[in-house]
N, C-alpha and C positions, 0 to 999 in steps of 0.2 A: 515532775515527780511529786506524788502525793506523800506527804510525811504523816505517819500515823503515830499517835502517842504511845509510848511504851506501857502506859498504865493499863491495869485491868479494866475491861469494859471498852477498850479501844483496840488493843493489840490483837484480840481474838478475831477481828474482822480482816486481818491481813490475808489469810489464806483465801477467803471468799473474794476479796478484791483482786487478788492475783488470778484466781480462776476466771474472773470476768475480763482479764486482760489489762487491768489497770496497773500503771507503774507505781510501786509503793516502796517505802522504806520506813523502818522504825526510827523514831526520833524522840528526843526529850522536849516535850511541849509544855510550857508553863500554863497555857490556856488553850482550849479547844482540843477536840479529838483528832481532827484532820486539818492539815494546812498545806497550802501550795502557793506558788507565785502565778499571777495572771498578768495579762497585758492590759494596761489602762487606756484611757481615751487618747493620751498623747504618746502612746507607745512605751511608756515607762512601766516597769514591773510594779505590781501592787500585791500585797499579801491578802490572801483569803483564808478565813478560818471557819470551820464547821464544828459545832458542838452537838453531840448526840445525847438525847435524853429520852427515857421512857416518860409517859405522862405522869406517873407517880412521882418520879424524880423531879420533873419539871415543876409540878405544883408544890412539892415540898421545898424546892430550892427558892421558889418565889416567896412562900410563906415565912421561911426562916431567914430570908435575906441573902442567902448564899449566891444566888444568880445575880440579882440587881446590885448587891453590895460588894461583891468580890469578883465573880467570874466575868460579868459584863464589863465593868471598868477595865479589867485586865485585857479582855479581848479587844476593846476599843483602842487600847494603847498598842496592841500587837498587829491588828488587822484593819485593812481599809474596808473590806466587805465581810460581814458576819452573818452566818446562817445558824439557826438552831433547828435541828431535826427532831420531831416528836415521833418516836417509834413505838408501834404496838397497836393492838386492837382496843378501841374504846367506842362508846356510843352514848347517846342521850336517852334515858328511859322515857318511853312514851307515856308512862303513867305518872311519874314524879318529876320529870325534867332534870333529874340528877345525872351527873357524869358517872358512867360505869365502866369498869374494866373486867376482863376475864381473869378469873382466879381459880386455881386448882382446889377442889373440895373432896374430902373423903366421903365415900358412900358406904360406910360400914365395912363389910367384908369384901365388897366389890372393888373394882378399879377406881382410881381417882378420876374425876370428871371436872371439866371447866364450867364455871358458872359466872353469869354477869352479876357483879356486886358493886355497890357504891364505892367510889374511890376513897381511900383512907387519907384524911387530911390532918387529923389531930384536933380538928375544930369541933365545936358542939353541934354543928349542923353539917348536912351533906352539901357537897359542892355542886352548884347548878350550872347550867350551860352559860348563862349570862356572866357569872363570875369568871368562868374559865375563858370565855371569849374576851372579857375585859382585860384579863391578864395578857393574853396574846396580842390584842390590839394595842395595848399600851407599850409593849415591847417593840412592836413594829412601827407605831406612829411616833413614839417619843424616845425609844431606845436605839433606833437605827439598826434594828435586827430584822432579818428576813426569816420567816418560819416556813417549814415544810413538813407535812405529815407523811409518814411511811408506815406500811403494815408490819414489816419485819426486817431482819438484818439484811436479807438479800436486796430488798427494795432500797434500803438505806445505802448500801454499797453501790447499787446501780445509779442512785441519784448523785452520790459523791463523784463517781466516775464521769457521769454526764456533765456535772458542774465543772469538773476539771477540764474536760475537753472543750466546753463552751468558752472557757477563759484562755485556753492555750492553742487551740487548733487554728485560729485566725485572729486578726487584729480586732479590737473592740468596734471600730468604725465599720468593719465589714459585716457585722450582724445587721441585716436590713429587712428581716421578715416582717417587721412592724411598719415598714415604709411602703405601703401599697394603697392604691385607690380602690374603693369598692364601687364599681359601675361609675356613675357620674357624680357620686357623692363621696365626701371624705370619710374614711374609716374612723370610727370613734376613738381608735388608739392614737390618732394624730392630734397633736396639741393645738395646731392651727389649721383652720379650714382653708383649703387651697382655693385660689381664685378660679373663675371660669377659664381664664386664659391659660392657667397652668394645667387644668384638667384636660383641655383640648390639646395642649402641647404634648402632654404625656402619651397621647394616642398616636402621635406622629412617628414615622420610622426612625429608629436610632436615638430617640429622645428618652423615653421612660421617666421614672420618678425623679432621679437626681437632676438631670439636665432640664427638666420641665421648669424648675425654679429659676434657672438662669435665663431660659427663654421668656418666661413671664416677666422677669425683672427687666429684660432688654426691650421688649416690645410694649408691654403695658396693657395691651388689649387684644382681643381676638381679631378685630378688624385690621389692626396694624400688622399682626402676624400673618394674616391671610394675604394682605396686599404686598407683603415684603418680597423683594427680589432675591435672587440667589446671592448677590453681593451683600444684601442686608443680613441674610442668614449667616454668612461667613463671618460676620462681626460678633456672633454669639460665641462665647467661650465654649470650646469643645465641639464646635460644628465646623467641619472642613468643607472643601469644595464639593467632594463627592456626595457627602451627606446633605449639603445644602440643595444640590440638584434633586436628590431623591425627595426631600421634603416639599420643595416647590412643585415638583411633578405630582406628588400625592395631593396637595392642596388644589391644584388645577383640576385634576381628575374628580376630586370630591365636589368641587364647585360645579362642575359640568353635569354631575348626576343629581344635584339638588332639585 
């Protein structure tokens, strides 16, 4: 269940979340706009908090100290995973490098129109891209916060719903889309480059990514793996008699066609 803060600025999104099919309820949250329980690495529940801010509010809360001095310490006490969503349209001026947002402007007797203007900060100078990026990088690198940019309320709600399902639909360890080999080389997302033995093992029937590590640890080299008997393969954790036969058969056929 996604708990949505009763406060103004949060509770208005409940109808949109419900329209998207997300399970929601109003709640009194001392920190964050959205909160729910996810499943951690050891299966234990962990609290996740999501704070929603417009870019104007984000910059103002950094400059006046409200986010780093009050909200962030409170969220760190309440949640194990913290997200800050920056919602709204903004851009970097190609002429000045200033951060700009869309703002309604009067056109005399005609209808109001949106216009790109430098973001208001209360400072004597306009906010540039480097300053804004510095704020965000510091929060991510040193504050333990993950940032996500969204265009509007609907995209914010879709992100919150997706984040909720990522944490609750299956166990943390079952998320494996990052554990793949790219051709014969290690994907750059992997922290450790796999050995040649593991890469070859991953191509064998019934082995794949996870068992390839056990195979490489057991045999130690491609030569030992290729020369192994079915009995040798049965000694590998997760490899039974039938799978061992299939693997040896595959290696024999591969050797014969070299």
